[in-house]
ZAMARGU-4260 file (C-alpha; in steps of 0.2 Angstrom, whole numbers, plus 5000, padded with zeros to 4 digits):
<rodrens>
0) 5000/5000/4999 | 5006/5017/4996 | 5000/5031/5007 | 5004/5050/5006 | 5001/5063/5019
5) 4999/5081/5012 | 4994/5097/5018 | 4998/5116/5020 | 5014/5119/5030 | 5010/5119/5049
10) 4995/5108/5047 | 5002/5094/5056 | 5005/5082/5042 | 5021/5076/5049 | 5015/5073/5065
15) 5000/5064/5059 | 5012/5054/5046 | 5024/5049/5062 | 5008/5043/5072 | 5002/5032/5058
20) 5019/5025/5055 | 5020/5021/5073 | 5002/5014/5073 | 5008/5002/5059 | 5024/4997/5066
25) 5015/4993/5083 | 5004/4981/5072 | 5020/4973/5067 | 5017/4975/5048 | 5031/4981/5036
30) 5034/4999/5035 | 5044/5010/5024 | 5043/5029/5029 | 5049/5042/5017 | 5052/5060/5022
35) 5049/5070/5005 | 5047/5087/5013 | 5059/5102/5010 | 5058/5103/5029 | 5064/5086/5035
40) 5056/5083/5051 | 5049/5065/5051 | 5064/5057/5059 | 5063/5068/5074 | 5045/5064/5074
45) 5049/5046/5075 | 5061/5048/5090 | 5078/5052/5081 | 5088/5065/5090 | 5093/5079/5079
50) 5111/5073/5077 | 5105/5056/5071 | 5092/5064/5060 | 5104/5075/5051 | 5115/5060/5048
55) 5103/5050/5039 | 5109/5047/5020 | 5100/5059/5008 | 5090/5050/4992 | 5095/5065/4981
60) 5114/5062/4985 | 5112/5044/4979 | 5101/5047/4964 | 5114/5041/4951 | 5117/5025/4960
65) 5097/5022/4962 | 5096/5026/4943 | 5110/5013/4938 | 5101/4999/4949 | 5084/5003/4944
70) 5088/5002/4925 | 5095/4986/4926 | 5095/4977/4910 | 5081/4987/4902 | 5085/4989/4884
75) 5075/5004/4880 | 5086/5014/4894 | 5103/5018/4886 | 5112/5023/4901 | 5107/5029/4919
80) 5111/5047/4914 | 5096/5047/4902 | 5084/5043/4916 | 5073/5056/4924 | 5062/5057/4938
85) 5046/5050/4928 | 5056/5036/4918 | 5045/5021/4920 | 5050/5003/4922 | 5049/4991/4908
90) 5056/4973/4904 | 5074/4971/4911 | 5071/4984/4924 | 5074/4980/4942 | 5059/4981/4954
95) 5058/4985/4972 | 5050/4975/4984 | 5045/4985/4999 | 5051/4972/5013 | 5067/4965/5004
100) 5085/4970/5005 | 5092/4978/4989 | 5106/4991/4987 | 5095/5006/4986 | 5088/5002/5005
105) 5105/4998/5010 | 5112/5015/5004 | 5097/5025/5009 | 5086/5017/5022 | 5089/5017/5040
110) 5080/5005/5053 | 5073/5016/5068 | 5068/5007/5084 | 5051/5011/5091 | 5041/5006/5106
115) 5041/4987/5112 | 5052/4981/5098 | 5043/4989/5085 | 5053/4996/5070 | 5052/5005/5054
120) 5063/5008/5038 | 5065/5027/5036 | 5072/5036/5020 | 5074/5055/5018 | 5077/5065/5002
125) 5089/5076/5011 | 5088/5094/5014 | 5096/5108/5003 | 5114/5110/5005 | 5124/5126/5003
130) 5129/5121/4986 | 5111/5119/4981 | 5106/5137/4984 | 5102/5147/4970 | 5105/5133/4957
135) 5094/5118/4962 | 5076/5114/4962 | 5070/5103/4976 | 5060/5093/4965 | 5076/5086/4958
140) 5079/5078/4975 | 5062/5072/4976 | 5064/5064/4960 | 5073/5049/4969 | 5057/5046/4978
145) 5047/5047/4962 | 5058/5035/4952 | 5057/5022/4968 | 5038/5024/4968 | 5037/5019/4949
150) 5048/5003/4951 | 5039/4997/4968 | 5028/4981/4968 | 5019/4982/4984 | 5006/4971/4993
155) 4992/4974/5004 | 5000/4970/5021 | 5015/4981/5019 | 5014/4999/5018 | 5024/5014/5012
160) 5020/5030/5020 | 5026/5047/5012 | 5026/5063/5021 | 5025/5075/5006 | 5029/5092/5002
165) 5019/5106/5008 | 5004/5113/4998 | 5002/5109/4980 | 5020/5106/4976 | 5019/5087/4973
170) 5009/5092/4956 | 5025/5097/4948 | 5026/5079/4942 | 5015/5064/4942 | 5019/5058/4960
175) 5003/5063/4966 | 4996/5049/4956 | 5008/5035/4963 | 4997/5032/4979 | 4983/5021/4984
180) 4977/5033/4996 | 4981/5052/5000 | 4976/5059/5016 | 4976/5079/5017 | 4979/5085/5034
185) 4968/5102/5036 | 4967/5113/5051 | 4949/5120/5054 | 4953/5136/5045 | 4951/5145/5029
190) 4968/5142/5023 | 4968/5123/5028 | 4953/5120/5017 | 4959/5132/5004 | 4974/5118/5001
195) 4960/5104/5001 | 4951/5113/4987 | 4966/5115/4976 | 4972/5098/4979 | 4955/5090/4975
200) 4954/5102/4958 | 4971/5096/4953 | 4969/5078/4955 | 4951/5077/4949 | 4954/5069/4932
205) 4967/5056/4938 | 4957/5044/4950 | 4967/5049/4965 | 4959/5043/4982 | 4958/5058/4994
210) 4951/5059/5011 | 4953/5073/5024 | 4959/5071/5042 | 4956/5087/5052 | 4969/5092/5063
215) 4969/5103/5079 | 4951/5101/5080 | 4946/5108/5098 | 4927/5106/5098 | 4912/5104/5089
220) 4912/5121/5081 | 4928/5116/5072 | 4922/5099/5066 | 4906/5107/5060 | 4917/5120/5050
225) 4927/5106/5041 | 4911/5095/5038 | 4903/5112/5030 | 4919/5114/5019 | 4925/5097/5014
230) 4909/5087/5015 | 4910/5068/5014 | 4928/5069/5011 | 4930/5071/5029 | 4936/5055/5036
235) 4941/5059/5054 | 4947/5072/5065 | 4962/5073/5076 | 4960/5083/5092 | 4971/5089/5107
240) 4985/5077/5113 | 4996/5078/5127 | 5005/5064/5120 | 5010/5075/5104 | 5015/5089/5115
245) 5026/5078/5125 | 5034/5072/5109 | 5035/5088/5101 | 5046/5093/5117 | 5057/5078/5114
250) 5050/5066/5127 | 5036/5054/5119 | 5028/5042/5131 | 5026/5025/5125 | 5015/5024/5110
255) 5001/5014/5119 | 4998/5028/5130 | 4992/5039/5115 | 4973/5044/5119 | 4960/5032/5115
260) 4951/5045/5104 | 4965/5049/5094 | 4970/5030/5093 | 4953/5028/5085 | 4957/5040/5072
265) 4973/5030/5067 | 4963/5014/5065 | 4950/5024/5054 | 4964/5030/5043 | 4971/5012/5043
270) 4954/5004/5038 | 4951/5018/5024 | 4968/5015/5015 | 4966/4996/5017 | 4948/4998/5007
275) 4956/5010/4995 | 4969/4995/4990 | 4954/4986/4984 | 4952/4998/4970 | 4970/4998/4964
280) 4971/4997/4944 | 4988/4992/4939 | 4986/4995/4921 | 4979/5012/4925 | 4994/5016/4936
285) 5006/5011/4922 | 4997/5021/4909 | 4998/5036/4921 | 5017/5033/4923 | 5018/5034/4903
290) 5006/5050/4902 | 5018/5061/4915 | 5034/5054/4906 | 5029/5058/4890 | 5024/5076/4897
295) 5041/5078/4906 | 5050/5072/4890 | 5043/5085/4879 | 5043/5099/4893 | 5062/5098/4897
300) 5068/5080/4897 | 5073/5077/4880 | 5083/5093/4879 | 5092/5090/4895 | 5097/5072/4890
305) 5098/5074/4871 | 5087/5059/4869 | 5070/5055/4865 | 5064/5049/4882 | 5046/5043/4876
310) 5057/5029/4869 | 5059/5022/4886 | 5040/5018/4887 | 5038/4999/4884 | 5020/4998/4878
315) 5019/4980/4882 | 5024/4980/4900 | 5011/4983/4915 | 5017/4985/4933 | 5009/4973/4944
320) 5008/4958/4956 | 5013/4947/4941 | 5030/4955/4941 | 5034/4947/4958 | 5035/4931/4949
325) 5049/4937/4938 | 5067/4932/4941 | 5076/4941/4953 | 5081/4959/4946 | 5070/4958/4931
330) 5053/4964/4927 | 5039/4954/4920 | 5029/4959/4905 | 5009/4956/4905 | 4998/4957/4890
</rodrens>
């Protein structure tokens, strides 16, 4: 299952992402968490101290190696240098499994220990460095995440959770279509619901599963406001939490002590995500990859690489469960 948390800056999406990751890890299911926000706070929200969080390896720094690994023996990709963030897999590509060990995870993922023996794999895009300032776009770093999503074959009982960039920045590529479910974290304010309206409008034509989780909801008036503004898209509302306040001070109690009413919100989110998986359409998923790859190729990719990147699309290939039966290190084609 591929799950994204989005919302305006300061909405609490990182807090909700980290709580959902803890909820899943407590259930002892495989979880890979990715911090894809320009402000890298997911590690500390999962209990890492600042020094350990800063020391996490950055996906963006390993992008050439990630490309080379994923390219595999795909004859449509002449070199890793011609791969861009939207390059789709094809026959011969290497695919990622969420719970496996592979060179990408070895280089970029670190295991974070949580409560009572629970643990989660964590990857981060990495923050801007001094050398990036004025010359680089943050989307170039997030491109490593998109490539991994394009090459990931995941199942129902394993979870990828991505803390996305704030606002509508994720629409700068096709990454917003890579998820089974997108949870938009909204405060009960006009600015909070404005991001929801923008996201819903942009995603309307792409079959994106979207649900709103209210945050910082302090009473019936806040709840009524959200219901009036987002209607049936409001899934649940997270209220005041002494547990979260302690976590934000760097002193998180055991996760089992999270307030029962807020634990119920996480169970609701979990159940909703599981239902969304039933609607997964691998053919549409693959078709959307090709659509956005063609757009990016025409817009800037062909000029930057000096190649016709549309030729990287394998028309006979569909990403999906059948690929799991392929020999290790290759991707299967389906009719």
